[in-house]
MILOFI-452601 format. One line per 8 residues: their letters; for each residue z, x negated, y of C-alpha. Coordinates in steps of 0.1 Angstrom, whole numbers, plus 5000, padded with zeros to 4 digits. Each point is the difference from the previous one (the first is absolute). Layout:
N
A = Z X Y | ... $
***
This chain:
982
MPSIAAPP = 5811 3471 0843 | 4984 5032 4987 | 5016 5032 5010 | 5017 5022 4974 | 4987 5035 5000 | 5028 5027 5001 | 5003 5024 4971 | 4982 5033 5005 $
FLNRAADR = 5032 5020 4999 | 5013 4980 5030 | 4968 5007 5019 | 5003 5037 4992 | 5037 4999 5010 | 4991 4983 5032 | 4974 5026 5008 | 5022 5030 4992 $
VLPQRARP = 5034 4989 5011 | 4994 4980 5031 | 4991 5018 5032 | 4968 4991 5019 | 5019 4982 5028 | 5020 4968 4993 | 5029 5005 5023 | 5020 5025 4979 $
VLITAALL = 4997 4977 4970 | 5013 4970 5019 | 5029 5020 5014 | 5009 5013 4966 | 4999 4965 4985 | 5022 4987 5029 | 5025 5028 4995 | 5002 4992 4962 $
AAVAIGAA = 5006 4964 5008 | 5027 5009 5025 | 5016 5022 4974 | 5001 4971 4975 | 5015 4976 5026 | 5025 5026 5011 | 5010 5006 4963 | 5005 4963 4995 $
GVQWRLSR = 5021 4997 5031 | 5021 5029 4990 | 5005 4985 4966 | 5011 4967 5015 | 5024 5017 5024 | 5015 5021 4972 | 5004 4969 4978 | 5018 4982 5028 $
SAQEANAL = 5023 5030 5005 | 5007 5001 4962 | 5009 4963 5000 | 5023 5005 5030 | 5017 5030 4982 | 5005 4980 4968 | 5015 4971 5020 | 5023 5024 5018 $
AHAHVLEA = 5011 5016 4967 | 5007 4966 4984 | 5020 4990 5031 | 5019 5033 4998 | 5010 4992 4965 | 5011 4965 5009 | 5019 5012 5030 | 5018 5025 4978 $
EALLSAMK = 5008 4972 4976 | 5012 4978 5029 | 5023 5029 5012 | 5014 5003 4965 | 5006 4962 4999 | 5018 5001 5034 | 5022 5028 4987 | 5008 4978 4970 $
DVETSQRG = 5010 4972 5024 | 5023 5024 5017 | 5015 5009 4966 | 5004 4963 4990 | 5017 4990 5034 | 5024 5029 4997 | 5011 4990 4965 | 5004 4963 5009 $
FVLTGDDT = 5022 5009 5030 | 5022 5023 4979 | 5004 4974 4973 | 5007 4970 5023 | 5010 5015 5033 | 4978 4973 5016 | 4981 5012 5030 | 4972 4976 4993 $
YLAPYEEA = 4988 5024 4974 | 4994 5025 5027 | 4972 4980 5017 | 4974 5012 4974 | 5013 5035 5005 | 4992 4999 5037 | 4965 4985 4994 | 4993 5027 4974 $
RRAVDSLL = 5010 5027 5025 | 4977 4986 5026 | 4972 4998 4974 | 5006 5037 4991 | 4999 5010 5036 | 4965 4984 5004 | 4985 5010 4966 | 5010 5036 5001 $
PELEQDGL = 4979 5009 5032 | 4970 4982 4986 | 5002 5020 4968 | 5001 5032 5020 | 4970 4990 5022 | 4976 4993 4972 | 4993 5037 4994 | 5008 4996 4964 $
PVGRLRPM = 5029 5016 4980 | 5035 4988 5010 | 5020 5027 4982 | 5038 5001 5009 | 5002 4962 5006 | 5016 5002 5035 | 5030 5023 4990 | 5005 4981 4967 $
VADKLAWA = 4999 4966 5018 | 5024 5014 5026 | 5024 5012 4973 | 4999 4967 4982 | 5006 4980 5032 | 5028 5023 5010 | 5017 4995 4966 | 4997 4962 5002 $
ARVIGIGR = 5014 5000 5035 | 5029 5022 4988 | 5008 4977 4971 | 5000 4970 5023 | 5022 5019 5024 | 5025 5009 4973 | 5002 4964 4989 | 5008 4988 5034 $
AEGLPAAS = 5024 5028 5008 | 5017 5007 4967 | 4993 4968 4981 | 4976 4989 4974 | 5017 5019 4971 | 4994 5033 5018 | 4964 4990 5006 | 4996 4991 4963 $
RAIETGQG = 5015 5034 4990 | 4974 5017 5023 | 4972 4980 4983 | 5013 5009 4966 | 4996 5037 5007 | 4962 4994 4994 | 4989 5019 5031 | 4982 4969 5014 $
KALMDTLR = 4982 4995 4967 | 4989 5036 5000 | 4985 4998 5035 | 4982 4968 4991 | 4985 5015 4968 | 4988 5030 5020 | 4984 4977 5025 | 4983 4981 4973 $
REVASIQA = 4986 5032 4985 | 4987 5012 5034 | 4983 4967 5007 | 4984 5000 4966 | 4988 5036 5006 | 4986 4991 5034 | 4982 4970 4985 | 4985 5021 4972 $
ETRAIAAR = 4988 5027 5024 | 4985 4974 5023 | 4981 4984 4971 | 4987 5034 4989 | 4987 5008 5035 | 4983 4966 5001 | 4984 5007 4966 | 4987 5034 5011 $
RAVAEARR = 4985 4985 5031 | 4983 4973 4980 | 4984 5027 4978 | 4987 5020 5030 | 4988 4969 5017 | 4980 4991 4969 | 4984 5034 4998 | 4991 5000 5037 $
ATWLSFLT = 4985 4965 4997 | 4979 5012 4971 | 4985 5030 5019 | 4995 4979 5032 | 4982 4974 4980 | 4978 5026 4985 | 4993 5016 5033 | 4991 4966 5015 $
LAALLASG = 4977 4991 4972 | 4983 5035 5001 | 4995 4999 5038 | 4986 4965 4997 | 4977 5010 4972 | 4987 5032 5018 | 4994 4980 5032 | 4981 4974 4980 $
IALGLYAL = 4979 5027 4983 | 4993 5017 5033 | 4989 4968 5016 | 4979 4991 4970 | 4983 5034 5000 | 4995 4997 5037 | 4984 4966 4996 | 4978 5013 4972 $
ARRRAEKR = 4989 5031 5021 | 4995 4978 5031 | 4978 4977 4979 | 4980 5029 4987 | 4997 5016 5035 | 4988 4967 5013 | 4974 4999 4972 | 4989 5035 5008 $
ATALLDGV = 4998 4993 5037 | 4980 4969 4992 | 4977 5020 4978 | 4997 5027 5026 | 4993 4974 5027 | 4974 4984 4977 | 4984 5035 4994 | 4999 5007 5037 $
MLHAPVGL = 4986 4966 5007 | 4975 5004 4973 | 4988 5036 5007 | 5008 5006 5037 | 4969 5009 5020 | 5015 4979 5028 | 4996 4963 5000 | 5034 4984 4996 $
GFLDRRLR = 5009 4962 5002 | 5028 4976 5007 | 4999 4969 5022 | 5026 4973 5001 | 5013 4985 5032 | 4970 4977 5001 | 4978 5031 4999 | 4986 4991 4966 $
LGHANNSL = 4991 5030 4978 | 5024 5000 4970 | 4991 5033 4984 | 4973 5027 5005 | 4992 5032 4982 | 4966 5010 4987 | 4993 5021 5031 | 5006 4971 5023 $
AMLGERVL = 4978 4977 4978 | 4972 5026 5000 | 5004 5005 5037 | 4996 4962 5005 | 4968 5000 4979 | 4985 5027 5022 | 5009 4986 5034 | 5004 4963 4995 $
AGGVWPEE = 4973 4974 4998 | 5008 4978 4970 | 5035 5013 4998 | 5010 4984 5033 | 5012 5019 5031 | 4975 4994 5028 | 5014 4982 5030 | 4997 5032 5021 $
VRSQLEPR = 5023 5017 4975 | 5025 4971 4999 | 5002 4999 5037 | 5009 5037 5000 | 5026 4998 4972 | 5018 4967 5006 | 5018 5010 5032 | 5012 5032 4984 $
LAEVLRTG = 5012 4983 4969 | 5019 4974 5020 | 5016 5028 5021 | 5012 5017 4968 | 5015 4967 4987 | 5016 4993 5033 | 5015 5034 5008 | 5004 5014 4965 $
RAQADVAV = 4986 5033 5011 | 4971 5018 4983 | 4967 5008 5018 | 4980 5030 4990 | 4964 5011 5006 | 4987 4966 5008 | 4962 5005 5005 | 4979 4971 4988 $
EVPPAPGR = 4962 4998 5004 | 4981 4979 4975 | 4967 4989 5015 | 4968 5006 4980 | 4991 4972 4976 | 4964 4994 4988 | 4990 5030 4979 | 5031 5019 5010 $
TARHLQMS = 5011 5024 5027 | 5030 4998 5022 | 5032 5013 4985 | 5032 5014 5015 | 5034 4994 4984 | 5033 5016 5008 | 5030 4979 4991 | 5038 5002 4999 $
LFPLGNSA = 5020 4968 5001 | 5037 4999 4989 | 5026 4973 4994 | 5011 4991 4965 | 5038 4999 4997 | 5026 5000 5027 | 4992 4965 5011 | 4963 5005 5001 $
EGVGIAAI = 4992 4978 4970 | 4964 5010 5002 | 4977 5028 5012 | 4987 5030 4981 | 4966 5014 5007 | 4987 5036 4994 | 4963 5003 5009 | 4974 5028 4997 $
DVTARQRV = 4963 5000 5008 | 4996 5028 5026 | 4963 4993 5006 | 4988 5032 4983 | 5027 5020 5017 | 4991 4987 5034 | 4963 5008 4993 | 5011 5036 4990 $
EARLRRSE = 5021 5002 5032 | 4971 4988 5021 | 4977 5026 4984 | 5027 5026 5005 | 5002 4991 5037 | 4963 5002 5003 | 5000 5033 4982 | 5027 5013 5023 $
ARLRMTVD = 4980 4988 5030 | 4969 5018 4987 | 5020 5031 4993 | 5016 4999 5035 | 4965 4995 5015 | 4987 5030 4979 | 5029 5022 5010 | 4997 4990 5036 $
SVPQLAWM = 4963 5008 4998 | 5002 5036 4985 | 4996 5028 5025 | 5034 5015 4991 | 5034 4991 5014 | 5019 4984 4971 | 5037 4993 4995 | 5025 4992 4973 $
TDAEGEIQ = 5037 5008 4997 | 5030 4988 4981 | 5018 5020 4973 | 5020 5019 5027 | 4968 5010 5019 | 5004 4977 5029 | 4966 4987 5010 | 4997 4962 4997 $
WYNRRWYD = 4963 4993 5006 | 4971 5015 5019 | 4964 4989 4999 | 4981 4988 5031 | 4984 5035 5005 | 5034 5015 5006 | 5008 4976 5028 | 4965 5003 5015 $
YTGGTPEA = 5003 5037 5001 | 5037 5005 5011 | 5002 4969 5022 | 5034 4992 4985 | 5016 4968 4989 | 5014 4991 4966 | 5035 4998 5014 | 4998 5034 5016 $
MKGSGWQQ = 4984 5017 4970 | 5020 4986 4971 | 5023 5024 4982 | 4998 5034 5016 | 4982 4988 5031 | 4969 5021 4990 | 5019 5031 5014 | 4993 4987 5035 $
VHHPDHLE = 4963 5009 4997 | 5004 5034 4983 | 4995 5032 5019 | 5034 5014 5008 | 4990 5035 4988 | 4993 4987 4965 | 5025 4971 4997 | 5030 5020 4985 $
RVTQHFRA = 4978 5017 4974 | 4982 4968 4990 | 5032 4980 4998 | 5017 5027 4978 | 4971 5001 4976 | 4996 4963 4998 | 5037 4994 4993 | 4999 5028 4974 $
AIAAGEAW = 4971 4983 4982 | 5018 4966 5002 | 5032 5015 4985 | 4980 5017 4972 | 4979 4969 4993 | 4968 5021 5003 | 4967 4996 5018 | 4998 5012 5036 $
EDTFPLRG = 4973 5016 5020 | 5000 5016 5034 | 4978 5004 5031 | 5012 4994 5036 | 4989 4985 5033 | 5007 4964 5010 | 4999 4985 5035 | 4976 4972 5006 $
ADGRYRWF = 5003 4971 5023 | 4981 5020 5026 | 5027 5028 4999 | 4977 5026 4983 | 5009 5016 4968 | 4977 5001 4969 | 5006 5018 4967 | 5005 4980 4969 $
LSRALPMR = 5003 5009 4963 | 5028 4978 4986 | 5005 4993 4963 | 5026 4977 4983 | 5003 4991 4963 | 5031 4984 4984 | 4997 4964 4988 | 5019 4992 4968 $
DLPDAEAP = 5008 4969 4979 | 4989 4999 4964 | 5020 5025 4978 | 5030 4987 4980 | 5029 5014 4980 | 5021 5006 5031 | 4971 5016 5020 | 4975 5016 4977 $
EGRLIGWF = 4978 5009 5029 | 5005 4966 5018 | 5024 4992 5027 | 4990 5013 5034 | 4992 4972 5024 | 4984 5018 5029 | 4972 5022 5012 | 4964 4992 5012 $
GTNTDITD = 4986 5024 5025 | 4969 5005 5021 | 4992 5021 5030 | 4964 5013 5002 | 4986 5012 5033 | 4989 5036 4995 | 4997 5010 5036 | 4962 5001 4998 $
MREAEEAL = 5001 5018 4967 | 5024 5026 5014 | 4978 5005 5031 | 4969 5002 4977 | 5017 5026 4978 | 5011 5020 5030 | 4964 4998 5014 | 4987 5010 4965 $
EAAKAAAE = 5024 5029 4998 | 4990 5011 5034 | 4963 4997 4991 | 5006 5018 4968 | 5018 5028 5017 | 4971 5002 5025 | 4976 5001 4971 | 5020 5026 4982 $
DANMAKSQ = 5001 5020 5032 | 4963 4996 5004 | 4994 5010 4964 | 5023 5030 5004 | 4981 5010 5032 | 4967 4996 4981 | 5013 5021 4971 | 5012 5026 5025 $
FIANMSHE = 4967 5000 5018 | 4981 5004 4967 | 5023 5029 4990 | 4995 5017 5034 | 4963 4994 4999 | 4998 5013 4964 | 5018 5032 5011 | 4977 5003 5030 $
LRTPLSAV = 4969 4995 4978 | 5011 5025 4974 | 5000 5029 5025 | 4962 4998 5009 | 4991 4991 4964 | 5018 5031 4988 | 4979 5020 5025 | 4968 4983 4989 $
IGYSEMLE = 5008 5008 4964 | 5010 5036 5008 | 4969 5006 5021 | 4977 4984 4974 | 5014 5023 4973 | 4996 5030 5023 | 4965 4991 5008 | 4993 4993 4964 $
EEAEDLQD = 5012 5036 4991 | 4978 5015 5028 | 4970 4979 4988 | 5002 5016 4966 | 4985 5032 5016 | 4972 4981 5016 | 4966 4997 4984 | 4982 4967 4997 $
AESFREDL = 5031 4982 5011 | 5005 4978 4969 | 4996 4968 5020 | 5024 5013 5026 | 5026 5008 4974 | 4996 4965 4985 | 5005 4985 5034 | 5032 5021 5005 $
GKIKSNAR = 5012 4988 4966 | 4995 4964 5009 | 5019 5006 5033 | 5029 5016 4981 | 5000 4973 4973 | 5000 4971 5025 | 5027 5017 5020 | 5022 5004 4970 $
HLLSLIND = 4993 4963 4990 | 5010 4990 5035 | 5031 5021 4998 | 5010 4983 4967 | 4996 4966 5017 | 5021 5011 5030 | 5026 5013 4975 | 5001 4966 4983 $
VLDLSKIE = 5004 4983 5034 | 5027 5024 5009 | 5018 4993 4967 | 4997 4963 5005 | 5014 5002 5036 | 5030 5020 4987 | 5006 4974 4973 | 4999 4971 5025 $
AGKMEVQP = 5023 5018 5024 | 5024 5008 4972 | 4997 5037 5005 | 4984 5009 4968 | 5025 5021 4981 | 5005 5006 4963 | 5005 5036 4989 | 5015 4998 4965 $
EDFTLAPL = 5003 5030 4977 | 5003 5008 4963 | 4966 5004 4983 | 4981 4994 4967 | 4975 4972 5000 | 4976 5013 4973 | 4987 5031 5020 | 4997 4978 5032 $
VAEVAETV = 4978 4974 4981 | 4979 5028 4985 | 4995 5016 5034 | 4989 4967 5015 | 4975 4995 4972 | 4986 5035 5004 | 4997 4995 5038 | 4981 4967 4998 $
GALVAKKG = 4978 5010 4971 | 4970 5009 5022 | 5004 4968 5020 | 5001 4978 4969 | 4969 5018 4985 | 4980 4995 5032 | 4989 4965 4989 | 4996 5009 4964 $
NALEVSIA = 5035 4988 4990 | 5021 5015 4972 | 5038 5007 5006 | 5024 4996 4972 | 5036 5012 5004 | 5030 4989 4978 | 5034 5016 5006 | 5029 4990 4978 $
EDLPLAYS = 5022 5029 4987 | 5033 4982 5006 | 4996 4996 5038 | 5034 5005 5016 | 5008 5025 5028 | 4995 4984 5034 | 5019 5000 5032 | 4977 4985 5026 $
DPVKIRQC = 4973 5010 5026 | 4972 5017 4981 | 4978 5002 5031 | 4999 4962 5003 | 4996 4995 4963 | 4970 5024 5000 | 4985 4982 5030 | 5004 4966 4983 $
LFNLLGNA = 4981 5013 4969 | 4973 5016 5023 | 4995 4966 5017 | 4999 4980 4968 | 4976 5025 4983 | 4978 5002 5031 | 4999 4962 5001 | 4990 4999 4963 $
AKFTEGGR = 4973 5026 5005 | 4986 4982 5030 | 4995 4966 4982 | 4990 5014 4966 | 4965 5014 4991 | 4992 5015 4966 | 5033 4987 4986 | 5034 5012 4988 $
ITLSAAPD = 5031 5006 5021 | 5033 5005 4982 | 5032 5016 5014 | 5032 4996 4978 | 5036 5008 5005 | 5028 4988 4977 | 5036 4987 5001 | 5002 4963 5010 $
AERPGWVA = 5008 4981 4969 | 5014 4970 5019 | 5025 5020 5022 | 5018 5031 4986 | 5001 5029 5024 | 4967 4989 5017 | 4964 5014 4995 | 4967 4982 5001 $
LRVSDTGI = 4970 5018 5015 | 4968 4980 4992 | 4964 5004 5015 | 4974 4979 4982 | 4962 4998 5006 | 4970 4981 4987 | 4987 4993 5034 | 4990 4968 5018 $
GMTAEQLE = 5034 4983 4998 | 5014 4973 5023 | 5004 4963 5002 | 5033 4982 5004 | 4993 4994 5037 | 4993 5037 5006 | 5032 5010 4982 | 5020 4978 5024 $
RLFQRFSQ = 4990 5022 5030 | 4997 5032 4981 | 5029 5018 5017 | 4994 4987 5035 | 4995 5028 5026 | 4965 5007 5013 | 4986 4976 4972 | 4978 5004 4969 $
ADATTTRR = 4989 4975 4975 | 4975 4985 5024 | 4975 5009 5026 | 4972 5007 4975 | 5022 5025 4982 | 5007 5018 5033 | 4964 5002 5009 | 4990 5012 4965 $
FGGTGLGL = 5028 5025 4992 | 5015 5008 5035 | 5036 5008 5007 | 5027 4988 5024 | 5021 4980 4975 | 5032 5020 5007 | 5003 5019 4967 | 5015 4972 4979 $
SITKAFCT = 5022 4989 5029 | 5014 5035 5003 | 5004 5003 4962 | 5020 4968 4998 | 5022 5011 5029 | 5006 5034 4984 | 5008 4983 4967 | 5025 4977 5017 $
MLGGKIDV = 5016 5029 5018 | 5005 5018 4967 | 5019 4970 4986 | 4972 4986 4979 | 4972 4975 5000 | 4963 4999 4993 | 4983 4975 4976 | 4962 4993 4998 $
ESEVGQGT = 4979 4983 4974 | 4963 4994 5005 | 4971 4980 4986 | 4966 4997 5017 | 4975 5023 4984 | 5025 5015 4976 | 5021 5023 5022 | 5034 5003 5016 $
SFTLRLPA = 5033 5015 4989 | 5027 5012 5024 | 5035 5008 4987 | 5026 5018 5021 | 5035 4993 4987 | 5025 5025 5014 | 5036 5010 4993 | 5002 5035 4986 $
DLRQARAE = 5031 5006 5020 | 4998 4985 5035 | 5037 5002 5005 | 5007 4976 4971 | 4978 4971 5009 | 4987 4979 5029 | 4970 4977 5001 | 5003 4965 5015 $
SDDPAVLA = 4979 5002 5032 | 5001 4990 5036 | 4978 5028 5012 | 5016 5022 5026 | 4987 5030 4981 | 5026 4993 4973 | 5028 5003 5025 | 4986 5033 5013 $
AESTLDPA = 4998 5013 4964 | 5036 4988 4991 | 5014 5017 5031 | 4989 5034 4986 | 5019 4996 4968 | 5035 4996 5013 | 5021 5022 5022 | 4995 4996 5037 $
PAERHAGL = 5024 4978 5019 | 5017 5030 5015 | 5009 5011 4964 | 5017 4967 4990 | 5035 5001 4986 | 5013 4965 4995 | 4975 4986 5025 | 4965 4986 5002 $
VLVIDDDA = 4994 4966 4985 | 4968 4980 5005 | 4990 4977 4971 | 4977 4971 5010 | 4988 4980 4970 | 4965 4989 4989 | 5009 5004 4963 | 4993 5035 4987 $
ATRDLLMR = 5024 4998 4971 | 5029 4989 5023 | 4991 5028 5025 | 5000 5026 4972 | 5034 4988 4986 | 5016 5000 5034 | 4986 5034 5009 | 5012 5016 4968 $
FLTREGFT = 5035 4985 5004 | 5003 5010 5037 | 4987 5035 4992 | 5026 5004 4973 | 5027 4989 5025 | 4989 5029 5024 | 4979 4980 5024 | 4967 5009 5014 $
VRAAPDGQ = 4976 4971 4993 | 4969 4987 5016 | 4981 4969 4988 | 4977 4975 5015 | 4980 4974 4981 | 4999 4973 5027 | 5018 4989 5031 | 4976 5013 5026 $
TGLAMARE = 4999 5035 4985 | 5038 5000 4996 | 5005 4990 5036 | 4977 5029 5011 | 5018 5025 4978 | 5034 4988 5013 | 4988 5007 5035 | 4988 5034 4991 $
LRPDAILL = 5028 5011 4976 | 5031 4983 5015 | 5017 4997 4965 | 5037 4998 4995 | 4996 4967 4981 | 4972 4976 4989 | 4997 4981 4967 | 4978 4970 5007 $
DVMMPRLD = 4983 4974 4978 | 4992 4965 5013 | 4970 4988 4982 | 4972 5023 5011 | 4964 4993 5011 | 4989 4999 5036 | 5033 5008 5017 | 5030 4988 4979 $
GWGVLAAI = 5035 5014 5000 | 5014 4975 5026 | 4973 5012 5024 | 5008 5036 4994 | 5037 4994 5004 | 4995 4982 5033 | 4977 5027 5013 | 5025 5028 4991 $
KAEPELAD = 5028 4982 5017 | 4979 4993 5031 | 4992 5037 5006 | 5029 5019 5017 | 4991 5033 4981 | 5003 4982 4966 | 5025 4972 5007 | 5030 5020 4988 $
TPVVMVTV = 4983 5009 4967 | 5018 4982 4971 | 4976 4979 4980 | 5009 4989 4965 | 4980 4971 4986 | 4990 5005 4964 | 4982 4968 4988 | 4999 4971 4976 $
VQERGLAF = 5001 4975 5029 | 5033 4982 5004 | 5003 5001 5038 | 5032 5019 5006 | 5009 4980 5031 | 4966 5005 5017 | 5001 5038 4992 | 5034 5004 5017 $
SLGAADYL = 4990 4978 5029 | 4970 5024 5007 | 5022 5030 4999 | 4999 5013 4964 | 5028 5023 4991 | 5002 4988 4964 | 4982 4979 4974 | 4993 5008 4964 $
NKPVEWSH = 4982 4979 4974 | 4975 5013 4975 | 5004 5012 4974 | 5021 5026 5019 | 5035 5008 4987 | 5000 5037 5006 | 5038 5004 5004 | 4998 4974 5028 $
LKRVLDRY = 4971 5017 5016 | 5019 5033 4999 | 5030 4985 5017 | 4979 4985 5027 | 4981 5033 5007 | 5031 5021 4999 | 5009 4983 5033 | 4968 5015 5016 $
RAQPSPGL = 5000 5035 4985 | 4993 5026 5027 | 5032 5017 5012 | 5002 5038 5003 | 5002 4997 5037 | 5001 4971 5025 | 5027 5019 5018 | 5006 5026 5028 $
ALVVEQDE = 4979 4998 5031 | 5009 5018 5033 | 4972 5010 5023 | 5008 5004 5037 | 4969 5017 5016 | 4997 5028 5026 | 4966 5012 4989 | 5002 5023 4970 $
SQRAALRD = 4965 4993 4986 | 5006 4962 5003 | 5034 5005 4982 | 4982 5019 4972 | 4974 4972 4996 | 5026 4974 4999 | 5020 5020 4974 | 4969 5002 4978 $
LLRQEGWA = 4992 4963 5003 | 5036 4990 4991 | 5001 5023 4970 | 4968 4987 4987 | 5015 4965 5002 | 5031 5013 4980 | 5025 5003 5028 | 5025 5029 5004 $
VEDVAERR = 4995 5013 5035 | 5020 5017 5027 | 4989 5006 5036 | 5015 5008 5034 | 4984 5007 5034 | 5023 4981 5024 | 5025 4971 5005 | 5033 5020 4998 $
AALARMAA = 4990 5016 4967 | 4990 4966 4987 | 5034 4985 5008 | 5018 5030 4985 | 4979 4996 4968 | 5007 4963 4999 | 5037 5007 5000 | 4998 5023 4970 $
PPAPDMLL = 4997 4989 4964 | 4978 4990 4983 | 4989 4974 5025 | 4962 4996 5005 | 4984 4968 4987 | 4972 4999 5026 | 4992 5015 5034 | 4967 5010 5015 $
VEVQGGDG = 5005 5005 5038 | 4975 5013 5025 | 5001 4979 5032 | 4984 5016 5030 | 4993 4989 5036 | 4997 4966 5015 | 5038 4994 4997 | 5003 5015 4965 $
GEGLALIR = 5019 5031 5009 | 5026 5015 4977 | 4985 4982 4970 | 5008 4966 5014 | 5035 5012 5011 | 5006 5011 4964 | 4990 4967 4986 | 5023 4982 5025 $
ELRARPEW = 5029 5021 4990 | 4994 4994 4963 | 4997 4963 5004 | 5032 4999 5020 | 5019 5012 4969 | 5008 4974 4973 | 4992 5024 4971 | 4965 5006 5013 $
VNLPIIAL = 4990 4964 5010 | 4979 4995 4968 | 4986 5035 4997 | 4961 4998 4998 | 4985 5018 5030 | 4963 5006 5007 | 4991 5010 5036 | 4970 5023 5005 $
TADAMTEA = 4986 4998 5036 | 4980 5030 5012 | 4993 4986 5035 | 4993 4966 5014 | 5033 4981 5005 | 5009 4973 5025 | 5001 4964 4989 | 5038 5000 5006 $
GLETLRGK = 5004 5031 4978 | 4980 4984 4972 | 5020 4968 5002 | 5032 5020 4997 | 4986 5018 4969 | 4989 4968 4983 | 5035 4987 4998 | 5015 5033 4986 $
VHGVMPAE = 4975 5015 4976 | 4980 4990 4969 | 4967 5011 5014 | 4984 5016 5030 | 4971 5024 4991 | 4977 5016 5026 | 4996 5037 4991 | 4978 5014 5028 $
DGIPEELT = 4973 5010 4975 | 5022 5012 4972 | 5018 4981 4973 | 4989 4963 5000 | 4988 4984 4967 | 5023 4971 5005 | 5030 5024 4995 | 4992 5003 4963 $
SELRRIAS = 5001 4963 4995 | 5033 4997 5019 | 5016 5028 4980 | 4990 4983 4967 | 5013 4966 5013 | 5034 5016 5008 | 5001 5018 4967 | 4992 4968 4981 $
ARKKGH = 5027 4981 5020 | 5025 5027 4991 | 4990 4998 4963 | 5006 4963 5000 | 5033 5004 5018 | 5012 5024 4972 $
***
C-alpha cells in the first residue's frame, strides 16, 4: 500500500516542536496517556460515589417514612385500646415501638438531616404510654377524655411536618449532589479526551519525525557510502558482499584481477571475518597484501572489520589502499637514514633538544669525541663533559636562550674521550612548526645545535697575534732605527752644507776658481737633496711610530696657497712648465696644521713639476661643493699620466709608478705616501685622477675646522692627530671614554654626544688600534662595536678582559648584532643596539662617570722623600692623601674620623717590622678586615713574611728602587672597585 505523505505543516511542526532526542517525546506521550487514564478512573470513582449517595438519600427518605408509619401504628393501637379496652390492640403498639427504636438510630447514622425527630418521637411515645396508663388506672372514659384534649393529635401533626421537612431537605441535597456530579463528569470527560488527543498527537509527530530522521540518516549513510574516500561494504553471514560504495568498487578494480579476490587475499581475510562473526568484536588495522598481477604492482590494503548488529548478522568492511603511503613512508625512512648518515658524517658535533631544552639526540661524532653513551648523555648529560670553570656560565646562557626562544651561541671547552679539553664554538637555532592562528611564528618544537672544534683556529689566531705583535715590534724597531739614523745623518750633513757654503763664500775671492765654485755648489746641492730625503724618511718613521703630531692653529688659506705658489715657481719653470693659480674668494677660515698643508702642496707640486715638461701645472683652492665646511686643494698637470695598475700602488711607501719611472725621473717614492698620511691626520682624504699621456690631478679634501670632523681611516697617524685636539686625560671631568667603531659617522655621533655630556673622548677605527689605545690611555669606559675588519669586537672584548690592567674597565657593546647573551658571557658591562637611544646611553655612562676622588689614602712611611713621592702619585690618581711616619700615629689616625679608604704601609726587614705589626693589628679588628692595604717592601723579606702578607693585603710591591710601576695599576684597580661598590 503506498504511503501517504504528511502535510507540510506537520513536518514543520515536527521539526520545530519535537526535540532532537526521542526519549522526552515518549515520556510526554506516556504522561498524557496516564493523565487520561487517571481522569477516567477518577470519573468512574466519583460516579460510584454519587450513586451510593443517591441511594443513601433515597433510603433516608424511606426510613423517615417508615418511622412516621410506625408512629401512626402507635397512634392506632392506642386508640383501639381506649375504645375497646382490649389488650390485643396493644400488640401493634409494642411492635411499632420496637420499629421506632431500630429506625431512629439508622436515620441518625446516615449523615443526612434528622431534625428534631428523636425528641418528637419520644414525646409522642410518652403521650401514648400515658393515655394507655390512664385507661388502665382510671378507666377508659378518663383515657378518652385525655384523647379528646387533642394533645396527641398535635404531637402527631408536628411529627408529620418534621418528617416531611427532613424528606424535602434530603431530596434537595441529593439533587445538588447530582448537579455537581454531572459537572465533574463533564470536566473529567473533557480532560480524558484532551489528554488522549495530545498523547496521540505527540506519538504521531514522533512517528513522523522518526520517519524523517530515518530518511535523513539513510540519505546521509548513502552519501557517505557514495562519497567516502574509504572503501565501505557489508557482508552477510555467508560472507557474500551485499552492498559496496564507489570507493570499494574502484579499489576492487585497481587491486583485483577480474573483480575476484586472489586466493592469497582470501586466505588472509577469511580467518579474520570468521573471528568477527564468532566473537562479535571488531578488528582494526588489518594489513592485507595483494600480490602483483600481470601488468600490475603489488598493493597494500589496510582494513577494519566490524560486526553488523548485536547478533553479528554480517560483517562491515572499511578498506583503504595504503600502497602510496607506505611508499612515502619508505622514502621518508630512506631520507631519514641519509640525513642521519650525513649528520653523522659532518665534522661538527650535532644534537637536538625538545621544546624544554633537554637534549634528545646526538650524532655519532658526539659519542666518538666524548666517549659517552646515549643513556648517559640524554637530557642534561652533556654537562658531564663540560669544563667546570665554564659550566655555570654556559648553562645559564643556554637556559636563558631556551626561555626566550632565541638562537644561542657560545664558546667553551669540552672534554674528549682521552680526557683532554678542546675549545668548541656552539650554536643552536630554534625549530618551529608551520605558523598558524594560535602561533603566528610557529610552535616551538626544539633546538638543533652544533659544536665546531675551534681549538686549532684559536691556537692559530694566538700564534698569528703573537707573530703580528712581533712584526709590529720589529716594524717599530725599524722605524726607531731609521729615526735615530736620520738624526745621526743630519748632523754631519749639516756640517757638510755649512762648510760648503763657507768655502763657497771664500772661493768668491779667488781668481780662476770658477770650476772650484761649481764643484762646491754641487756639493751643497747634493747635501741639501740628501737632507730632504733624510727628512722624508724621518717624517715617515714618525708617522709609522704614531709620534707625528698635529699642531693646529687658526689661519687663512688664501695667503698660504699664494705663498706655496710663489715658492715653487722657479721649480715649476725649470722644465719649461707654466704655473696657473686659482684661489676662490669665499675660502673659509681654517683651524688645522698649516705646516703639513704647506708640505702636502709642496710634495704634490714638486711631483707635478718632476713628471711634466713644457706643460701646464694648475694649483686651485676652493670650498668643497660636496661637503660644506670642507675645502678642496687641487694640483693638476699635463704630464705623462698613469695607468690603472700604477694608480693602485701610487701611495705605497718607497714606490713609484714603475722602475722605468724611477730610473728616468729619480726620487724615493716617499712624497705621496707622506702626503696621504698628512692628509689623513688632518681628517681628510686625497683623490687622484689620471690618464696616460694626458696628465694627473690630485685633490686634497680637508675639513676647514679640524675639531668638527674626522676622516675614516685606520692609520695610526689619525689617532695621533686626534689626541692633540682634545684635553689631555689628566684634564678629564666626567671621565675618559674610548670609542672603537669602524664607521666614521657613528664615531662622530658618539664623540659629539659624549663630549656634550662632559666626557673626554678618544676614537679608534678598528679593533687592533682600539686595543692599543686602551692599553695606553686606560679609559674609564669603552664603547665597542662588534662588526669590524681584522679584529672584531668579540676579540677586543676578550683581550681586554684577559689583561689584568684592563679587565676592570667597563665595556659597553654598541652594535647592530643581536648577541646580548654572548656579550655578557664575555664580560661586557652593558649592551646597546644601533641606532643608539641617547637617553639610554646616558643612563649607562652615568654609572661610569669619574668620581671627584676615589677616597682617602693613608701613607705609613718613615722616609720623608718616599712619603712625598707617594703623596704625589696618589694625588695624580685622584686620591685625597694623609701620611704618618710610624705605627702608633697610624693607629691613632685610623681611630679618628674620617676613616681612610686605603692604606699604603712600608714593610721593612725580613720579618716585616712595625709595618707588618700594624697590618696584623688592623686585620684583627672587624671594622678594618676589608680595608684595602698595599704593602711596600724596601728590603728582601723572608718567605714566611711574604706568606703572611699575602693573606692580609691586596698587593705586595717591591720598592727598593723607588715607587714601582705596578703600584699605579693597583691603585686604579682599587679605585675602580670602589666606584663600582658605590
